[in-house]
C-alpha positions as CSV (number, residue, x, y, z in Angstrom):
1,M,-42.1,3.3,13.1
2,T,-43.9,2.2,16.5
3,A,-47.4,3.7,16.1
4,G,-50.0,3.7,13.4
5,R,-49.9,6.1,10.8
6,A,-52.8,7.0,9.0
7,P,-52.4,6.9,5.1
8,T,-52.1,10.0,3.1
9,R,-54.4,11.3,0.8
10,D,-52.6,10.2,-2.2
11,E,-52.1,6.6,-0.5
12,R,-55.9,6.3,-0.2
13,W,-56.6,7.1,-3.9
14,L,-53.6,4.4,-4.8
15,A,-55.4,1.9,-2.5
16,L,-58.8,2.3,-3.9
17,G,-57.2,2.3,-7.4
18,L,-55.6,-1.2,-6.3
19,W,-58.9,-2.4,-5.0
20,V,-61.0,-1.6,-8.4
21,L,-58.0,-2.8,-10.6
22,T,-58.2,-6.2,-8.7
23,F,-62.0,-6.4,-8.6
24,V,-62.3,-5.6,-12.3
25,A,-59.5,-8.2,-13.2
26,L,-61.2,-10.8,-11.3
27,W,-64.5,-10.4,-12.7
28,A,-63.0,-10.1,-16.3
29,T,-61.6,-13.4,-15.9
30,E,-63.9,-15.7,-13.9
31,S,-66.1,-17.1,-16.5
32,A,-63.1,-19.4,-17.2
33,V,-62.3,-20.8,-14.0
34,G,-64.1,-23.9,-13.2
35,F,-65.9,-24.8,-10.0
36,T,-64.0,-26.6,-7.0
37,R,-66.0,-29.1,-5.0
38,D,-66.1,-26.7,-2.0
39,E,-67.4,-24.3,-4.2
40,S,-70.4,-25.7,-5.5
41,V,-71.2,-26.5,-2.0
42,Y,-71.3,-23.1,-0.9
43,F,-73.5,-22.1,-3.8
44,Y,-75.9,-24.6,-2.7
45,A,-75.8,-23.5,1.0
46,G,-75.7,-19.6,0.0
47,E,-79.3,-20.4,-2.0
48,S,-80.6,-22.0,1.1
49,Y,-79.8,-19.1,3.4
50,A,-80.9,-16.5,0.9
51,R,-84.2,-18.5,0.7
52,W,-84.6,-18.1,4.5
53,F,-84.1,-14.3,4.3
54,Q,-86.8,-13.9,2.0
55,Q,-89.1,-16.2,4.2
56,L,-87.9,-13.8,7.1
57,F,-89.3,-10.8,5.1
58,R,-92.4,-12.6,4.4
59,E,-93.4,-14.4,7.6
60,P,-90.9,-13.5,10.3
61,A,-92.5,-15.4,13.1
62,R,-92.1,-18.8,11.2
63,A,-88.7,-17.9,9.9
64,L,-87.4,-17.4,13.5
65,T,-88.5,-20.7,14.7
66,D,-85.7,-23.4,15.4
67,A,-87.2,-25.9,13.0
68,A,-87.4,-23.2,10.1
69,I,-83.9,-22.0,10.9
70,V,-82.6,-25.9,11.0
71,R,-84.1,-26.4,7.7
72,A,-82.4,-23.7,5.9
73,W,-79.2,-23.5,8.0
74,D,-78.0,-26.8,8.8
75,Y,-76.5,-27.5,5.4
76,N,-72.4,-26.7,5.7
77,H,-73.0,-25.6,9.3
78,E,-69.1,-26.9,9.8
79,H,-68.4,-23.4,8.4
80,P,-69.3,-19.9,9.8
81,A,-72.2,-18.4,7.6
82,L,-70.8,-15.0,6.7
83,M,-69.8,-15.6,3.2
84,K,-72.3,-18.3,2.3
85,E,-74.9,-15.3,3.3
86,L,-73.0,-12.9,0.9
87,F,-72.9,-15.4,-1.9
88,G,-76.4,-16.3,-1.7
89,L,-77.7,-12.9,-1.5
90,S,-75.6,-11.8,-4.1
91,H,-77.1,-14.2,-6.3
92,L,-80.5,-13.6,-5.3
93,L,-80.1,-10.1,-6.4
94,F,-77.8,-10.2,-9.3
95,H,-78.9,-13.1,-10.9
96,N,-82.6,-14.3,-9.7
97,T,-84.1,-10.7,-9.3
98,L,-81.9,-8.2,-11.7
99,G,-80.6,-10.9,-14.2
100,W,-77.4,-8.9,-14.7
101,L,-75.0,-11.7,-14.0
102,R,-74.7,-15.6,-14.8
103,P,-75.4,-17.6,-11.8
104,T,-71.7,-18.3,-10.8
105,A,-70.4,-14.9,-11.2
106,A,-73.4,-13.5,-9.0
107,F,-72.1,-16.0,-6.6
108,R,-68.7,-15.0,-6.6
109,L,-69.0,-11.3,-6.7
110,P,-68.7,-10.9,-2.9
111,A,-65.3,-13.0,-2.9
112,F,-64.0,-10.6,-5.6
113,A,-64.7,-7.5,-3.4
114,L,-63.0,-9.1,-0.3
115,S,-60.1,-10.6,-2.4
116,A,-59.6,-7.1,-3.8
117,L,-59.0,-5.7,-0.3
118,V,-55.6,-7.9,-0.1
119,P,-53.7,-5.9,-2.4
120,A,-55.0,-2.4,-1.3
121,L,-54.3,-3.0,2.5
122,T,-51.3,-4.7,1.7
123,F,-49.9,-1.6,0.0
124,L,-51.4,0.8,2.9
125,L,-49.4,-1.4,5.8
126,G,-46.2,-1.6,3.4
127,S,-46.4,2.1,2.7
128,A,-46.7,3.2,6.3
129,V,-44.2,1.0,7.8
130,Y,-41.4,1.0,4.9
131,G,-42.6,3.2,2.1
132,R,-44.9,3.6,-1.1
133,T,-42.5,1.6,-3.3
134,V,-42.3,-1.2,-1.0
135,G,-46.2,-1.2,-0.6
136,L,-46.5,-1.1,-4.6
137,F,-44.2,-4.1,-4.9
138,A,-46.1,-6.0,-2.3
139,A,-49.6,-5.2,-3.8
140,L,-48.8,-5.7,-7.3
141,S,-46.8,-9.0,-7.1
142,F,-49.6,-10.6,-4.8
143,L,-52.0,-11.6,-7.3
144,L,-49.2,-12.4,-9.8
145,V,-48.8,-15.6,-8.0
146,P,-50.9,-18.0,-9.9
147,R,-52.2,-20.2,-7.0
148,Q,-53.1,-17.1,-5.2
149,Y,-55.1,-15.4,-8.2
150,F,-56.7,-18.8,-8.6
151,N,-57.9,-18.8,-5.2
152,A,-59.2,-15.1,-5.6
153,E,-61.7,-16.1,-8.2
154,L,-63.5,-18.6,-6.1
155,A,-66.6,-18.1,-3.9
156,C,-64.7,-19.9,-1.1
157,F,-63.4,-18.7,2.5
158,D,-59.6,-18.7,1.9
159,M,-58.8,-15.6,0.3
160,P,-61.6,-13.8,2.3
161,I,-60.1,-15.1,5.4
162,A,-56.7,-14.0,4.2
163,A,-58.1,-10.3,3.7
164,M,-59.9,-10.5,7.1
165,W,-56.7,-11.7,8.8
166,L,-54.7,-8.5,7.1
167,L,-57.6,-5.9,7.9
168,V,-57.6,-7.3,11.6
169,V,-53.7,-6.9,11.7
170,Y,-54.0,-3.4,10.1
171,A,-56.8,-2.2,12.5
172,F,-54.5,-3.4,15.6
173,W,-51.5,-1.5,14.2
174,R,-53.8,1.8,13.4
175,A,-55.2,1.3,16.9
176,L,-51.8,2.2,18.4
177,E,-52.6,5.8,17.8
178,D,-56.5,6.2,17.0
179,R,-59.3,5.1,19.5
180,N,-61.7,4.5,16.7
181,W,-59.4,1.8,15.1
182,G,-59.2,0.1,18.4
183,V,-62.8,-0.3,18.3
184,L,-63.0,-1.2,14.7
185,C,-60.2,-4.2,15.4
186,G,-62.8,-5.9,17.7
187,V,-65.3,-5.3,15.0
188,F,-63.1,-6.8,12.1
189,F,-62.1,-9.6,14.2
190,G,-65.8,-10.5,14.9
191,L,-66.2,-10.5,10.9
192,A,-63.1,-12.5,10.7
193,L,-64.6,-15.1,13.3
194,C,-67.5,-15.3,10.8
195,T,-65.4,-16.1,7.7
196,K,-63.3,-18.7,8.8
197,H,-62.1,-20.5,11.9
198,N,-58.5,-19.5,11.3
199,A,-59.4,-16.1,13.1
200,L,-59.4,-18.0,16.3
201,F,-55.5,-17.5,16.0
202,L,-55.3,-13.8,16.0
203,P,-55.6,-12.8,19.7
204,F,-52.7,-15.1,20.5
205,I,-50.7,-13.6,17.9
206,L,-51.7,-9.9,18.4
207,A,-51.7,-10.1,22.3
208,P,-47.9,-10.2,23.1
209,F,-47.6,-7.0,21.0
210,A,-50.4,-5.3,22.8
211,L,-48.8,-6.2,26.2
212,W,-45.5,-5.4,25.3
213,R,-46.5,-1.6,23.8
214,A,-48.6,-1.3,27.1
215,W,-45.6,-2.4,29.4
216,T,-43.0,-0.3,27.8
217,T,-45.1,2.7,27.7
218,T,-45.8,2.8,31.5
219,V,-42.2,2.0,32.7
220,D,-41.9,5.5,34.2
221,R,-45.7,5.9,35.0
222,P,-46.5,3.7,38.2
223,D,-50.0,5.0,38.1
224,A,-50.5,3.7,34.5
225,R,-49.2,0.3,35.3
226,V,-51.4,-0.2,38.3
227,W,-54.2,0.1,35.8
228,L,-52.6,-2.2,33.3
229,W,-52.5,-4.6,36.3
230,R,-56.2,-4.1,37.0
231,V,-57.2,-4.8,33.3
232,L,-54.9,-7.8,33.3
233,G,-56.1,-9.1,36.5
234,L,-59.8,-8.9,35.5
235,F,-59.0,-11.0,32.3
236,A,-57.0,-13.4,34.3
237,A,-59.7,-13.7,37.2
238,V,-62.6,-14.3,34.6
239,A,-60.5,-17.2,33.0
240,V,-59.8,-18.8,36.3
241,L,-63.5,-18.7,37.4
242,Y,-64.6,-20.4,34.1
243,G,-62.0,-23.1,34.7
244,L,-63.5,-23.4,37.9
245,L,-66.6,-23.8,36.4
246,V,-65.7,-26.5,34.0
247,V,-63.6,-28.5,36.9
248,S,-66.6,-28.1,39.2
249,L,-69.4,-29.0,36.8
250,G,-67.4,-31.5,34.3
251,P,-67.1,-30.5,30.5
252,E,-70.8,-31.9,29.7
253,D,-72.6,-30.0,32.4
254,F,-70.7,-26.7,31.9
255,Q,-71.7,-26.9,28.3
256,R,-75.4,-27.9,29.0
257,K,-75.6,-25.2,31.8
258,F,-74.3,-22.4,29.5
259,I,-77.5,-20.5,28.9
260,L,-78.5,-16.8,28.8
261,L,-79.4,-16.5,32.5
262,S,-76.5,-18.8,34.0
263,P,-73.2,-17.8,35.7
264,H,-71.3,-18.4,32.4
265,T,-73.1,-15.6,30.8
266,L,-72.7,-13.2,34.0
267,L,-68.7,-13.8,33.8
268,F,-68.8,-12.6,30.1
269,V,-70.9,-9.3,30.9
270,V,-68.4,-8.5,34.0
271,L,-65.6,-9.1,31.6
272,A,-66.9,-7.0,28.8
273,V,-68.2,-4.1,31.3
274,G,-65.1,-4.2,33.4
275,A,-62.6,-4.3,30.8
276,L,-64.1,-1.2,28.7
277,G,-64.8,0.6,31.7
278,M,-61.3,0.2,33.2
279,L,-59.8,1.1,30.2
280,H,-62.1,4.2,29.9
281,L,-60.5,5.1,33.4
282,Q,-57.0,4.0,32.3
283,N,-57.2,6.4,28.8
284,E,-57.8,9.6,31.6
285,V,-54.5,8.7,33.4
286,H,-52.1,7.2,30.4
287,P,-53.7,7.3,27.0
288,P,-51.0,5.3,25.3
289,S,-51.2,2.1,27.6
290,A,-54.9,2.2,27.1
291,L,-54.9,2.3,23.4
292,A,-52.5,-0.8,23.5
293,L,-55.0,-2.7,25.6
294,L,-58.3,-1.6,23.8
295,P,-58.0,-4.0,20.6
296,L,-57.7,-6.9,23.0
297,A,-60.8,-5.7,25.1
298,T,-62.9,-5.1,22.1
299,M,-61.7,-8.6,20.3
300,A,-62.8,-10.4,23.4
301,V,-66.2,-8.6,23.8
302,F,-67.2,-7.9,20.3
303,G,-65.9,-11.1,18.6
304,P,-68.3,-13.6,20.4
305,I,-71.3,-11.1,20.0
306,I,-70.9,-10.5,16.1
307,F,-70.3,-14.3,15.6
308,Y,-73.4,-15.2,17.4
309,L,-75.6,-12.8,15.9
310,H,-74.3,-13.3,12.2
311,W,-75.3,-17.0,12.4
312,P,-79.0,-18.0,12.8
313,Y,-78.1,-21.4,13.3
314,L,-76.6,-20.6,16.6
315,W,-79.5,-18.4,17.8
316,H,-81.5,-21.3,19.7
317,S,-78.7,-23.3,20.9
318,P,-75.5,-21.3,20.6
319,V,-73.2,-23.4,23.0
320,D,-73.8,-26.8,21.8
321,R,-73.7,-25.9,18.2
322,T,-70.8,-23.8,18.6
323,A,-68.9,-26.6,20.5
324,W,-69.9,-28.9,17.5
325,Y,-68.2,-26.4,15.1
326,L,-65.0,-26.2,17.1
327,N,-64.6,-30.0,17.5
328,F,-65.4,-30.6,13.9
329,H,-62.3,-28.5,12.9
330,A,-60.3,-29.7,16.0
331,T,-60.8,-33.3,14.8
332,H,-60.8,-32.7,11.0
333,N,-60.4,-35.6,8.6
334,H,-57.4,-36.2,6.8
335,Y,-57.2,-36.1,2.8
336,T,-54.5,-38.2,1.0
337,W,-52.3,-35.8,-0.8
338,F,-49.0,-36.5,-2.9
339,Y,-45.7,-35.1,-1.8
340,L,-42.4,-35.7,-3.3
341,G,-43.4,-39.3,-4.4
342,R,-45.3,-40.2,-1.1
343,L,-48.9,-40.4,-0.5
344,L,-49.6,-38.6,2.8
345,R,-52.7,-40.4,4.2
346,E,-52.5,-39.6,7.9
347,P,-50.2,-37.8,10.6
348,P,-47.4,-37.1,11.4
349,F,-46.7,-35.0,8.4
350,P,-43.6,-33.9,7.2
351,L,-42.5,-30.8,9.2
352,E,-41.1,-29.1,6.0
353,Y,-44.2,-29.5,4.1
354,V,-45.3,-26.0,4.0
355,V,-42.3,-24.5,3.5
356,V,-41.1,-26.8,0.6
357,K,-44.7,-26.4,-1.0
358,T,-44.5,-22.6,-0.8
359,A,-40.8,-22.8,-2.6
360,L,-42.3,-24.8,-5.2
361,T,-45.6,-23.0,-6.0
362,V,-44.5,-19.5,-5.8
363,P,-42.8,-18.0,-8.7
364,T,-39.1,-17.9,-7.8
365,S,-38.3,-14.2,-8.5
366,L,-40.9,-13.6,-5.8
367,F,-39.9,-16.2,-3.3
368,V,-36.4,-15.5,-3.1
369,P,-37.1,-11.8,-2.0
370,M,-39.6,-13.2,0.4
371,V,-37.0,-15.3,2.0
372,T,-34.5,-12.8,2.0
373,G,-36.5,-10.0,3.6
374,W,-37.5,-12.1,6.1
375,L,-34.3,-13.7,7.0
376,V,-32.7,-10.4,7.1
377,L,-35.8,-9.0,9.7
378,A,-35.3,-12.0,11.8
379,G,-31.5,-11.6,11.7
380,R,-31.6,-8.1,12.9
381,A,-34.2,-9.1,15.5
382,V,-31.6,-11.8,17.0
383,L,-28.5,-9.5,16.9
384,S,-30.6,-6.8,18.6
385,L,-30.8,-8.8,21.5
386,F,-27.2,-9.1,22.5
387,E,-25.0,-6.2,23.8
388,R,-22.0,-7.1,21.4
389,T,-23.9,-7.0,18.4
390,K,-26.8,-4.6,19.2
391,S,-25.0,-1.7,17.6
392,L,-24.5,-3.5,14.2
393,V,-27.7,-3.5,13.3
394,R,-31.2,-1.3,13.5
395,T,-33.5,-2.7,16.2
396,P,-36.9,-3.7,14.7
397,S,-39.7,-1.6,15.4
398,L,-42.8,-2.8,16.7
399,A,-44.5,-2.4,13.2
400,E,-41.9,-4.5,11.7
401,A,-42.0,-7.2,14.2
402,L,-45.9,-7.4,13.4
403,V,-45.3,-7.8,9.8
404,G,-42.4,-10.3,10.7
405,V,-44.4,-12.6,12.8
406,N,-47.6,-12.6,10.7
407,A,-45.5,-13.4,7.6
408,V,-44.7,-16.8,9.4
409,A,-47.6,-17.3,11.6
410,A,-50.2,-19.1,9.5
411,I,-47.3,-21.3,7.9
412,L,-45.9,-22.4,11.3
413,I,-49.9,-23.1,12.5
414,I,-50.1,-25.4,9.5
415,S,-46.7,-26.9,9.6
416,H,-47.5,-28.9,12.8
417,P,-47.4,-32.6,12.2
418,Q,-50.6,-33.2,13.4
419,V,-52.7,-30.7,11.6
420,P,-54.3,-32.0,8.4
421,H,-52.1,-31.1,4.9
422,F,-54.2,-30.7,1.6
423,G,-55.8,-27.9,-0.4
424,G,-52.5,-26.9,-1.8
425,V,-51.3,-23.5,-0.4
426,K,-54.8,-22.1,0.5
427,H,-54.5,-22.8,4.4
428,W,-51.6,-20.5,4.6
429,L,-52.8,-17.3,2.3
430,P,-52.9,-15.1,5.6
431,S,-49.0,-15.2,5.6
432,M,-48.5,-14.3,1.9
433,P,-49.2,-10.2,2.2
434,F,-46.8,-10.0,4.8
435,L,-44.1,-11.9,3.2
436,G,-44.9,-9.8,-0.2
437,I,-44.1,-6.8,2.0
438,L,-41.1,-8.2,3.1
439,A,-40.3,-9.2,-0.4
440,G,-40.7,-5.4,-1.5
441,V,-38.2,-4.4,1.4
442,A,-35.6,-6.7,0.2
443,V,-35.9,-5.7,-3.2
444,M,-35.8,-2.0,-2.4
445,R,-32.8,-2.3,-0.3
446,G,-31.1,-4.1,-3.3
447,C,-31.9,-1.4,-5.7
448,E,-30.8,1.2,-3.3
449,A,-27.4,-0.4,-3.1
450,L,-27.3,-0.9,-6.9
451,V,-28.0,2.9,-7.4
452,E,-25.3,3.9,-5.1
453,R,-22.8,1.7,-7.1
454,L,-24.0,3.0,-10.5
455,R,-23.8,6.6,-9.2
456,V,-20.1,6.3,-9.5
457,R,-20.6,6.3,-13.2
458,W,-23.7,8.3,-13.6
459,P,-24.0,10.8,-10.8
460,G,-27.4,12.0,-11.8
461,L,-29.0,8.2,-12.0
462,S,-32.5,8.5,-10.1
463,L,-33.8,5.7,-7.8
464,A,-36.9,5.4,-9.8
465,A,-34.9,4.5,-13.1
466,V,-33.6,1.4,-11.4
467,V,-36.5,0.4,-9.4
468,T,-38.9,0.2,-12.5
469,P,-36.8,-2.2,-14.5
470,V,-36.0,-4.4,-11.3
471,F,-39.7,-4.5,-10.3
472,A,-40.7,-5.4,-14.1
473,L,-37.8,-8.1,-14.3
474,L,-39.0,-9.8,-10.8
475,M,-42.6,-9.7,-11.8
476,L,-42.4,-10.8,-15.3
477,P,-41.9,-14.5,-14.7
478,A,-44.9,-14.5,-12.4
479,L,-47.1,-12.8,-15.1
480,I,-46.0,-15.0,-17.6
481,G,-46.6,-18.1,-15.3
482,L,-49.8,-16.9,-14.5
483,V,-51.1,-16.0,-18.2
484,R,-49.7,-19.8,-19.3
485,V,-51.3,-22.0,-16.5
486,F,-55.0,-19.7,-16.3
487,P,-57.5,-20.6,-15.7
488,Y,-55.7,-24.1,-13.9
489,G,-54.1,-22.3,-11.1
490,T,-53.8,-25.4,-9.0
491,S,-51.6,-27.1,-11.5
492,Y,-48.8,-24.2,-11.3
493,Y,-45.2,-25.1,-9.9
494,S,-42.6,-22.6,-10.2
495,E,-39.3,-22.7,-11.9
496,L,-37.7,-24.0,-8.7
497,A,-39.8,-26.9,-9.2
498,G,-39.1,-27.1,-12.8
499,G,-42.6,-26.2,-13.8
500,V,-45.3,-28.5,-14.2
501,P,-43.2,-31.3,-15.9
502,G,-40.7,-31.1,-13.2
503,A,-43.3,-31.3,-10.1
504,A,-44.8,-34.3,-11.8
505,S,-41.4,-35.8,-11.9
506,L,-40.9,-34.8,-8.2
507,G,-44.1,-36.5,-7.3
508,M,-46.1,-33.5,-6.6
509,Q,-50.1,-33.3,-6.6
510,R,-50.7,-32.3,-10.1
511,Q,-53.9,-30.5,-9.4
512,F,-56.7,-30.7,-7.0
513,W,-60.4,-29.6,-6.5
514,S,-61.7,-30.8,-9.9
515,S,-61.8,-27.5,-11.7
516,N,-59.6,-28.3,-14.8
517,V,-62.4,-30.4,-16.1
518,T,-63.2,-26.9,-17.9
519,A,-60.5,-27.8,-20.5
520,V,-62.3,-30.8,-22.0
521,L,-66.2,-29.8,-21.5
522,P,-66.5,-28.4,-25.0
523,W,-65.0,-31.6,-26.4
524,I,-67.5,-33.7,-24.3
525,N,-70.3,-31.2,-25.3
526,E,-69.5,-32.1,-29.1
527,H,-68.7,-35.9,-29.0
528,A,-71.1,-37.4,-25.9
529,P,-74.2,-39.0,-27.3
530,R,-77.8,-37.6,-26.8
531,N,-78.5,-38.3,-23.1
532,G,-75.2,-39.9,-22.5
533,R,-73.8,-40.6,-19.2
534,V,-70.6,-38.9,-18.5
535,F,-68.0,-39.6,-15.6
536,L,-66.5,-36.5,-14.4
537,H,-64.0,-37.8,-11.9
538,E,-63.6,-35.4,-9.0
539,V,-66.7,-33.3,-10.1
540,N,-69.4,-34.0,-7.5
541,G,-73.1,-33.6,-8.2
542,L,-73.6,-29.9,-7.2
543,S,-70.5,-29.2,-9.5
544,F,-72.2,-31.1,-12.5
545,R,-75.4,-29.6,-12.0
546,D,-73.6,-26.1,-11.8
547,Y,-71.8,-26.7,-15.1
548,Q,-75.0,-27.1,-16.8
549,R,-77.1,-24.3,-15.5
550,N,-73.8,-22.2,-16.2
551,G,-74.2,-23.3,-20.0
552,M,-70.7,-25.0,-19.7
553,L,-72.2,-28.6,-20.3
554,R,-75.0,-29.8,-22.1
555,G,-78.3,-30.1,-20.1
556,D,-79.0,-33.5,-21.4
557,L,-76.1,-35.3,-20.2
558,Q,-76.3,-37.2,-17.1
559,P,-73.5,-38.0,-14.3
560,G,-72.3,-41.4,-14.5
561,G,-69.3,-43.9,-12.9
562,P,-66.7,-45.6,-14.4
563,F,-68.5,-48.7,-15.5
564,D,-71.8,-47.1,-16.4
565,S,-70.7,-44.1,-18.5
566,D,-70.3,-43.2,-22.3
567,I,-67.5,-40.6,-21.7
568,A,-65.0,-40.5,-18.6
569,A,-62.6,-37.4,-17.8
570,Y,-60.2,-38.7,-15.5
571,Q,-58.4,-36.2,-13.2
572,Y,-55.0,-37.3,-12.5
573,H,-54.5,-38.0,-9.1
574,Q,-52.2,-40.7,-7.7
575,E,-54.2,-41.6,-5.0
576,F,-57.2,-42.3,-7.3
577,R,-55.2,-44.2,-10.2
578,E,-57.7,-47.2,-10.1
579,H,-60.5,-45.1,-11.3
580,E,-58.6,-44.9,-14.5
581,F,-57.9,-48.6,-14.6
582,N,-61.5,-49.0,-13.9
583,V,-62.2,-47.0,-17.0
584,W,-59.6,-49.1,-19.1
585,Q,-61.6,-52.4,-18.2
586,A,-65.1,-50.9,-18.6
587,Y,-64.3,-49.0,-22.1
588,G,-61.9,-51.8,-23.5
589,T,-59.4,-49.2,-24.3
590,R,-56.5,-47.5,-22.8
591,T,-56.3,-44.8,-25.5
592,P,-57.2,-41.3,-24.4
593,A,-59.7,-39.5,-26.7
594,T,-58.4,-36.1,-25.8
595,G,-57.2,-34.2,-22.5
596,L,-55.7,-31.6,-21.0
597,Y,-51.8,-31.5,-21.1
598,L,-50.1,-28.6,-19.6
599,D,-46.3,-28.5,-21.0
600,E,-47.1,-32.2,-22.2
601,T,-48.0,-33.3,-18.6
602,P,-51.2,-35.2,-18.1
603,Q,-53.9,-33.3,-16.0
604,V,-57.2,-34.5,-17.3
605,I,-57.5,-37.6,-19.5
606,V,-60.9,-38.2,-21.3
607,Y,-61.7,-41.8,-22.7
608,Q,-64.6,-42.6,-24.9
609,R,-66.5,-46.0,-24.7
610,R,-65.9,-48.1,-28.0
C-alpha cells in the first residue's frame, strides 16, 4: 500500500479503546513508581512555569518582560518547554486547585495521555499497512516490554517524543492522499520539536520518501516535473543564501544580526510564502506530487514558528537562546555507564552497544520476531534491486519502507560512537513501535504458514484459532517479566541475558535513575531516628522533597551524606562503589540492615549506623 489509508470506523474505535486501556493502566499503577532524578527536575520546572502563567493572567504586562520570563523559565532551559508546561498546568489544576490527585499523579497525567497514544497509533499504522492482526500484536506487545512500560509512567520526555515521532510519521503517510494531513504533519512536527530535540532528525528521515514519491509520480508528467524542480530550487536557493550570509558575516555576526527585521527573517518569509504558494499552483497541475511535497513545506514553515511560540524563554532573544540550546545537546556531557564489564566513560563507544542493549532488555519472545521481521523486509528490499532476484520477492511498498527505516533510524543515530550512551533504552524508544509492527508481521506470516500445514489434517481450522494461542504464548513471558520486576523497570533484563542475575554476571548496569529506592523507604520510615539524617544515594534533593510531600518518606528526616547520616541506602552502581566503602568506614559495619534484591541480585543496599 503506497498511499495513506484512512482507518475504518471499527479501527478508530479499537484505537480509542487501546488509548483508554493504556491510560487507565498507567494511572492505576503509577503510585508504586519512584521518582527519577530528571523527573523531579521537571516537576520543579513545571511548577515554575505554571506560576508564570498565573502571573500572565494577573499581570500580563509584567509577566511578558524578559526579566520575569527569565526568572520563571531559566530553570532547565536546556530542554523545550511543552511537556513541562503540561506537567505544571496539570499539577496546578488537579492538585493545587481541585485537590483530586496527589502531586506526582497530577504531574504525570499528561505523560500518560501521550504515552497512551503509542499503542493507538501503532495499531492504526500497522492495521493500514499490514492488517488489523499485525496492528493489534504491535499495540498490545509494546507496553509489555518492562522498560518501555516504566518510561511510560514518568513525567519525562522520552515516551512523549516516541509518541510524537510516531504521530509525525503517521501524519506524513496519511498526507500522501489527504492534504489536511499534510498540514497536520507540519503542526505535529512543530509539537515534536517542542517535546525533545530528537525531532530534529525527522525531516532528514522523511525527505527521501517525499522526494521519491514526488519524482516517481511525475515521470510521465513533464509539466508537473517543472513545478517539482521549482519547489526544490526555492529550498536550495534559500539554503545557499543562508550559507552566504554565514560566510560573509561570520557565525557570530550571523547569529547576532538574526533579528526580526533582517535578511535572515526575510529569507524565511520568502521560503514560507513561496513554497506554500508554489505547492498550491502545483496542486492544480498534478495533485499527487504536490501532496508528496506538502509535508516537507509545512514542517519547514510551521516547525520553527510553533517552536518559538511555545517557549516564552525564546521570545526576547530567540536566536541566541536557541543556539545555546542546540549547542548544549551537540556537546552533551558523558555519563559513566557499565556495559559487559566495562565502565564506559568517554567516546568512542562500542558500535554494537544499542543492538546488544536492546537484545538484553526486550523480552526474547518479542525481540526475535522484531529482528526476523526487519531482516525479512530488508532482504526483500535488497533482492528487489537486482533483475536476477527481483521476481523472487515482492518489492516493498513505500509504506513498508517507511516502517522499516523508522524501525532502525533512532537506533542508528544513537549507535554512533561519539553520541553519549546512557539512560538505558530511552533514547531509541522512537524505533520500538515500528519494530513492534515488523514483529507482528513475522508472527502473522508464521501463523499463516502453520495454518496451511495444519489444514492438511484439520481442513476447517481457522486462522484465529492459531493466532490467538501463538500471540498469548509470545506475550506471556513479557507479561510475567513485567509483573515480576514492576515497579523497578530499569532493572529488567531478558531471558537472553539470563534475567537480572545473568545481567549482573555479564557486567551490565543493574539500574539507574534512583527510582528503585522506593523498595526500602518503608523500612527507613520505621527504623530511622527522629529528625535523623538519611543518605539516599543517587536521590537528589528535589526527589527527596518529592518523596516527603507525597507521603512516601517521613517529613522529619533530613538528607545526609555517607559520613554524616544515620541510615544509608546505597544504589548499586559499579562507578559509585566508593560510596559504599565510605559508608562501611563511617558506620563501622559492612553488614546490610535490609535492601532490595531482585532474584537475589543486590539493587539497593541499606546500612544502619551502629
